[in-house]
C-alpha positions in Angstrom: 88.9 74.4 107.9 87.3 78.3 110.2 86.2 80.9 108.5 87.1 82.3 105.2 89.1 79.1 104.5 88.8 77.2 101.0 85.7 76.6 99.8 83.6 77.1 103.1 81.2 79.9 102.7 79.3 81.0 99.7 79.5 84.3 98.4 77.1 85.7 100.3 78.5 85.1 103.5 81.3 85.9 103.0 79.9 89.6 101.5 77.8 89.9 104.8 80.7 89.3 107.2 83.6 91.2 105.3 81.6 94.1 103.1 81.3 96.5 106.5 84.7 96.1 108.0 86.4 96.3 104.4 84.3 99.5 104.2 85.3 101.2 107.0 89.3 100.4 106.5 88.6 102.0 103.1 87.1 105.3 104.6 90.0 105.4 107.0 92.3 104.9 103.6 90.8 107.6 101.4 89.2 109.4 103.7 85.7 109.8 101.4 82.6 107.7 102.2 81.5 107.1 98.9 85.2 106.7 97.5 85.1 103.9 100.1 81.9 102.5 99.2 82.7 102.9 95.8 86.3 100.6 95.9 84.6 97.9 98.2 81.2 97.1 96.0 84.0 96.9 92.9 86.0 94.7 94.6 83.6 92.3 95.8 82.0 92.7 92.1 85.6 91.4 91.2 85.6 88.7 93.7 82.1 87.7 92.6 83.2 87.5 88.6 85.2 85.2 89.7 84.0 83.0 92.7 84.4 79.6 91.7 88.2 79.9 92.0 88.3 83.1 94.6 86.0 80.2 97.0 89.3 77.6 96.5 92.1 80.3 98.0 93.2 80.1 101.4 91.9 83.4 101.9 89.0 84.6 100.1 88.5 87.5 102.6 92.5 88.5 101.4 91.9 88.4 97.7 89.0 91.0 98.7 91.2 93.4 100.6 93.8 92.5 97.8 91.7 93.7 95.5 90.6 96.7 97.1 93.8 97.7 98.0 95.3 97.8 94.2 92.0 99.4 93.1 92.8 102.2 95.2 96.7 102.5 93.8 95.1 102.5 90.6 93.0 105.5 91.8 95.5 107.4 93.6 97.9 107.0 90.0 94.8 108.0 87.9 94.7 111.5 90.4 98.4 112.1 90.0 98.1 111.7 86.2 95.2 114.0 85.9 97.2 116.5 88.2 100.4 116.4 86.5 98.2 117.1 83.2 96.5 120.0 84.5 99.1 121.4 86.1 101.1 121.3 82.4 98.0 122.6 80.5 98.7 125.7 82.9 101.7 127.3 81.2 101.3 130.9 79.7 102.7 130.6 75.9 105.1 133.4 76.4 108.4 132.0 77.6 109.3 135.5 79.7 106.1 135.6 81.2 106.4 131.7 81.8 109.8 132.4 83.8 108.5 135.3 86.0 106.1 133.2 87.1 108.0 130.5 88.2 110.4 132.7 90.1 107.5 134.2 91.9 106.2 130.8 92.8 109.6 129.6 93.8 110.2 133.1 95.9 106.7 132.7 96.9 107.2 128.4 98.4 110.9 129.7 99.9 109.2 132.0 102.4 107.5 129.4 103.7 108.7 126.4 106.2 109.3 122.9 104.8 105.6 121.9 106.4 103.6 124.8 105.0 105.6 124.2 101.7 104.3 120.7 101.4 100.6 121.1 102.7 100.1 123.6 100.3 101.8 121.7 97.3 99.4 118.7 98.2 96.2 120.7 99.2 96.2 123.4 97.0 97.8 122.2 93.6 97.8 118.4 93.4 94.2 119.0 94.5 94.0 116.8 97.9 92.1 117.2 100.7 93.1 117.3 104.1 92.4 114.1 105.2 94.7 112.6 102.0 97.0 114.9 102.3 97.5 114.4 106.2 98.0 110.6 105.0 100.4 111.5 102.8 102.3 113.2 105.6 101.8 111.5 108.2 99.8 113.6 110.0 96.4 114.4 111.1 94.0 116.2 108.9 93.7 119.2 111.4 97.2 119.4 111.6 97.3 120.2 107.6 95.0 123.0 108.3 96.9 124.6 110.7 99.9 124.6 108.2 97.9 125.5 105.1 96.4 128.8 107.4 100.3 129.4 108.3 101.2 129.3 105.1 98.3 131.4 104.1 99.8 134.1 106.6 103.1 134.2 105.7 102.2 134.6 101.8 99.6 137.6 102.5 102.2 139.4 105.2 105.5 138.7 102.6 103.1 139.3 99.0 100.1 141.1 100.2 96.7 140.1 98.4 94.1 137.1 99.5 94.5 133.0 99.3 94.3 132.5 96.0 
């Protein structure tokens, strides 16, 4: 049996061999070093808690990676729920004011290209960082920042005011 195959190494050996690579992979996925470390540590903690079963699996390494990816998915779902709650909580009590505000936002967004609109919504409304928004859009963070810059310039030109 080779490394990582059924029961041939201790938890400590698995951790020493796989933790650095898992943490780097999660950093690429999350764009945040602290978040990546938290996810990697939690994945290994769960593997340790279940080590008697995990060590007998075909791939303990695969179990740890799958656990880390599932933890990240859970984190993203939680962020989406928080963003949705925050957006719902901002609506004014006056229905006429709410309708006017929605119309103003729709007109402002219509003034932007689809690329600029996507970047603006992900970063400004959902609170994603440019790295994470880039992963969502399948582009580099620098491209997200460029789209944001152009979107803000377009909004200033059309509607006046600052970046807020």
